C-alpha positions as CSV (number, residue, x, y, z in Angstrom):
1,X,0.1,0.1,-0.1
2,X,1.5,3.4,-0.7
3,X,1.4,6.3,1.9
4,X,-0.7,8.5,-0.2
5,X,-3.3,5.8,-0.5
6,X,-3.3,4.6,3.3
7,X,-5.3,6.5,6.1
8,X,-2.8,6.6,9.1
9,X,-4.3,7.8,12.4
10,X,-1.9,8.8,15.1
11,X,-3.5,8.2,18.5
12,X,-2.2,9.9,21.7
13,X,-3.4,8.2,25.1
14,X,-3.6,11.1,27.5
15,X,-3.3,11.9,31.0
16,X,-2.1,15.2,32.2
17,X,-0.3,15.9,29.1
18,X,-0.8,19.7,28.9
19,X,2.9,20.7,29.5
20,X,4.5,18.3,26.7
21,X,1.7,17.9,24.1
22,X,3.0,20.5,21.7
23,X,6.5,19.3,22.1
24,X,5.3,15.8,21.1
25,X,3.1,17.3,18.3
26,X,5.8,19.6,16.8
27,X,8.0,16.2,16.3
28,X,5.2,14.4,14.1
29,X,6.5,14.6,10.5
30,X,4.1,16.8,8.7
31,X,3.0,13.7,6.2
32,X,1.5,12.0,9.6
33,X,-0.4,15.1,10.9
34,X,-3.5,14.7,8.8
35,X,-5.3,12.4,11.5
36,X,-4.4,12.7,14.9
37,X,-6.7,11.5,17.6
38,X,-6.3,12.3,21.6
39,X,-8.1,10.2,24.4
40,X,-7.9,12.1,27.7
41,X,-8.2,9.9,30.6
42,X,-9.9,12.3,33.1
43,X,-6.8,14.7,33.2
44,X,-6.5,17.1,36.0
45,X,-4.9,19.7,34.0
46,X,-5.9,21.7,30.9
47,X,-4.8,18.8,28.2
48,X,-8.3,18.8,26.7
49,X,-8.7,22.3,26.1
50,X,-5.3,22.6,24.7
51,X,-6.0,19.8,22.5
52,X,-9.0,21.1,21.1
53,X,-7.4,24.5,20.5
54,X,-4.5,22.6,18.2
55,X,-7.5,21.1,16.3
56,X,-7.0,17.4,17.3
57,X,-9.8,15.0,17.2
58,X,-10.6,14.6,21.0
59,X,-12.2,12.1,23.0
60,X,-12.6,12.7,26.9
61,X,-13.1,10.1,29.5
62,X,-15.7,11.3,32.0
63,X,-14.0,9.1,34.6
64,X,-10.2,7.5,34.7
65,X,-10.6,4.3,32.7
66,X,-6.8,3.2,33.1
67,X,-4.1,3.0,30.6
68,X,-5.3,0.1,28.7
69,X,-9.0,1.4,29.0
70,X,-7.5,4.4,27.3
71,X,-6.0,2.3,24.5
72,X,-9.3,0.4,24.0
73,X,-10.9,4.0,23.1
74,X,-8.2,5.0,21.0
75,X,-8.0,1.9,18.9
76,X,-12.1,1.7,18.6
77,X,-12.3,5.2,17.5
78,X,-9.3,5.2,15.2
79,X,-10.9,2.1,13.3
80,X,-14.2,3.9,13.2
81,X,-12.4,6.9,11.7
82,X,-11.3,4.2,8.9
83,X,-7.9,3.8,9.7
84,X,-5.5,1.4,8.0
85,X,-2.4,1.9,10.2
86,X,-2.8,3.1,13.8
87,X,0.3,4.5,15.5
88,X,0.3,4.9,19.2
89,X,2.3,7.6,20.6
90,X,2.4,8.8,24.0
91,X,1.9,12.8,24.2
92,X,4.5,13.1,27.2
93,X,7.2,13.7,24.9
94,X,9.2,10.6,26.2
95,X,9.3,9.1,22.7
96,X,10.6,10.9,19.6
97,X,7.7,11.0,17.1
98,X,10.3,11.6,14.1
99,X,10.7,8.0,14.2
100,X,7.1,7.2,13.0
101,X,7.8,6.5,9.4
102,X,10.1,3.8,10.6
103,X,7.1,2.2,12.3
104,X,4.7,2.9,9.4
105,X,6.6,1.7,6.3
106,X,7.1,-2.0,7.2
107,X,3.4,-2.1,7.7
108,X,2.5,-0.3,4.3
109,X,5.2,-2.8,2.7
110,X,3.0,-5.6,4.2
111,X,6.2,-6.9,6.0
112,X,4.5,-7.0,9.3
113,X,1.0,-6.6,11.2
114,X,2.6,-4.7,14.0
115,X,5.7,-2.6,14.7
116,X,7.2,-1.7,17.8
117,X,10.0,0.9,18.9
118,X,12.6,-1.1,20.9
119,X,14.8,1.1,23.3
120,X,17.3,-2.3,23.3
121,X,17.6,-1.9,19.6
122,X,18.4,1.8,20.2
123,X,21.5,0.5,22.0
124,X,21.6,3.1,25.0
125,X,18.5,3.0,26.9
126,X,20.3,3.8,30.3
127,X,21.9,7.0,28.8
128,X,18.4,8.0,28.1
129,X,17.6,8.0,32.0
130,X,16.1,4.5,32.2
131,X,16.7,3.5,36.1
132,X,18.9,0.3,36.4
133,X,16.0,-1.7,37.9
134,X,13.4,-0.8,35.1
135,X,16.3,-1.8,32.7
136,X,17.0,-5.3,34.5
137,X,13.4,-5.9,34.6
138,X,12.8,-5.2,31.0
139,X,15.5,-7.9,29.9
140,X,14.2,-10.4,32.2
141,X,10.5,-9.9,31.2
142,X,11.4,-10.0,27.3
143,X,13.5,-13.1,27.8
144,X,10.6,-14.9,29.4
145,X,8.4,-13.7,26.7
146,X,10.5,-15.0,23.9
147,X,10.5,-18.6,25.6
148,X,6.6,-18.2,26.0
149,X,6.1,-17.0,22.2
150,X,8.7,-19.0,20.7
151,X,9.4,-16.1,18.9
152,X,12.2,-13.2,19.0
153,X,11.4,-9.5,20.2
154,X,14.2,-7.3,21.7
155,X,11.7,-5.5,23.9
156,X,7.8,-5.9,24.9
157,X,7.3,-3.0,27.0
158,X,7.5,0.0,24.4
159,X,4.5,2.1,24.3
160,X,5.8,3.2,20.9
161,X,3.7,1.0,18.5
162,X,2.1,0.7,15.1
163,X,-0.7,-1.6,14.3
164,X,-2.5,-2.6,11.0
165,X,-6.2,-2.5,10.9
166,X,-6.0,-6.4,10.2
167,X,-4.2,-6.7,13.6
168,X,-6.8,-4.7,15.3
169,X,-9.6,-6.3,13.6
170,X,-8.2,-10.0,14.4
171,X,-7.4,-9.7,18.1
172,X,-9.9,-9.2,20.9
173,X,-8.2,-6.3,22.5
174,X,-11.5,-5.0,24.0
175,X,-11.4,-8.1,26.4
176,X,-7.9,-7.2,27.8
177,X,-6.8,-5.4,31.0
178,X,-7.7,-1.6,31.6
179,X,-4.4,-1.6,33.3
180,X,-0.8,-1.3,31.9
181,X,-0.6,-5.0,31.4
182,X,-2.6,-4.4,28.2
183,X,0.4,-3.7,26.3
184,X,1.6,-7.5,26.8
185,X,-2.0,-9.0,26.2
186,X,-2.4,-7.2,23.0
187,X,1.2,-9.0,21.7
188,X,0.2,-12.3,23.1
189,X,-3.0,-12.1,21.0
190,X,-1.1,-11.5,18.1
191,X,1.4,-14.2,18.7
192,X,-1.7,-16.5,19.2
193,X,-3.0,-15.6,15.9
194,X,-0.1,-15.8,14.2
195,X,0.5,-12.3,13.1
196,X,3.7,-10.9,12.2
197,X,6.0,-8.0,14.2
198,X,8.9,-6.0,13.5
199,X,10.8,-3.6,15.5
200,X,12.8,-0.6,15.2
201,X,15.2,1.1,17.1
202,X,14.2,4.0,19.3
203,X,15.6,6.4,22.0
204,X,13.5,7.3,25.3
205,X,13.7,10.6,27.3
206,X,13.3,10.6,30.9
207,X,12.4,13.7,32.7
208,X,9.9,14.9,35.5
209,X,6.8,15.7,32.9
210,X,7.3,12.4,31.0
211,X,4.8,9.7,32.5
212,X,6.2,6.6,34.2
213,X,5.0,4.4,36.6
214,X,6.6,4.1,40.1
215,X,8.3,1.1,41.5
216,X,5.3,-0.3,43.2
217,X,3.1,-0.1,39.9
218,X,6.1,-1.6,38.3
219,X,6.1,-4.6,40.6
220,X,2.6,-5.3,39.9
221,X,3.0,-4.8,36.0
222,X,5.6,-7.2,36.1
223,X,3.5,-10.0,38.0
224,X,0.7,-9.1,35.3
225,X,3.2,-9.4,32.5
226,X,4.4,-13.2,34.0
227,X,0.7,-13.8,34.4
228,X,-0.5,-13.3,30.7
229,X,2.6,-14.9,29.4
230,X,2.0,-18.2,31.6
231,X,-1.7,-18.0,30.4
232,X,-0.4,-17.9,26.9
233,X,1.6,-20.8,27.1
234,X,-0.9,-22.9,28.6
235,X,-3.2,-21.7,25.9
236,X,-0.8,-22.6,23.2
237,X,-0.4,-26.0,24.6
238,X,-3.9,-26.7,24.5
239,X,-4.0,-26.9,28.5
240,X,-6.0,-24.3,29.7
241,X,-8.0,-22.4,27.1
242,X,-8.1,-18.6,27.2
243,X,-11.1,-17.1,25.1
244,X,-9.3,-13.8,24.4
245,X,-6.4,-15.4,23.0
246,X,-9.0,-16.3,20.2
247,X,-9.5,-14.7,16.7
248,X,-12.2,-11.8,17.0
249,X,-15.7,-13.3,15.6
250,X,-17.0,-10.4,13.1
251,X,-20.8,-10.6,13.5
252,X,-22.7,-9.4,10.3
253,X,-24.7,-6.4,10.8
């Protein structure tokens, strides 16, 4: 598919992103600015007002639904807009939006169904400010995931991703957690349905305004990832069936 024929929607799952939103948008390459959708998860600052002032398509949750719940709205609304490819970019300026073409082009070529930014491929995640404990946990959980998936990825935790319409219409993402483990569940669903993945190197910025879960939430997330991977392994081996790993069933109108 040629880029001029594809509808590419950039979705921004936002929470208190007023201070960083404009910096994030300024880095999005011009050819990817036509369709930008921000979903606000009941921010306490002026994120919604600023996003509307900047001309973005905005959906505002009336109550906080969590990171996974925010993504569900992002993907549901992007598909309703007719998206061929959906790019998820955090509006906290943690990721460099100039990398968007690297995520999108493999999907346009049909080389993969999903593209993930990888801090590990970037080569120096800790130089960007990643805490040592987070780096070590990232390595461990990704290694465990590769054993469970029997496919190799360098990172499963990045929040900078792109999915094809085929991917989002195949997996049952609406049945996933509303918390951070959503990111792992949607990968496991793709693996279970034999979808294809690619990775591109990215760098990450860590600074006070960039959203990052604390150590306690990270521990909870880590156990959630391990639980998801165990469920996946049992499902693929036919030991314990998990319905949310099945292909989505389309019901005729």
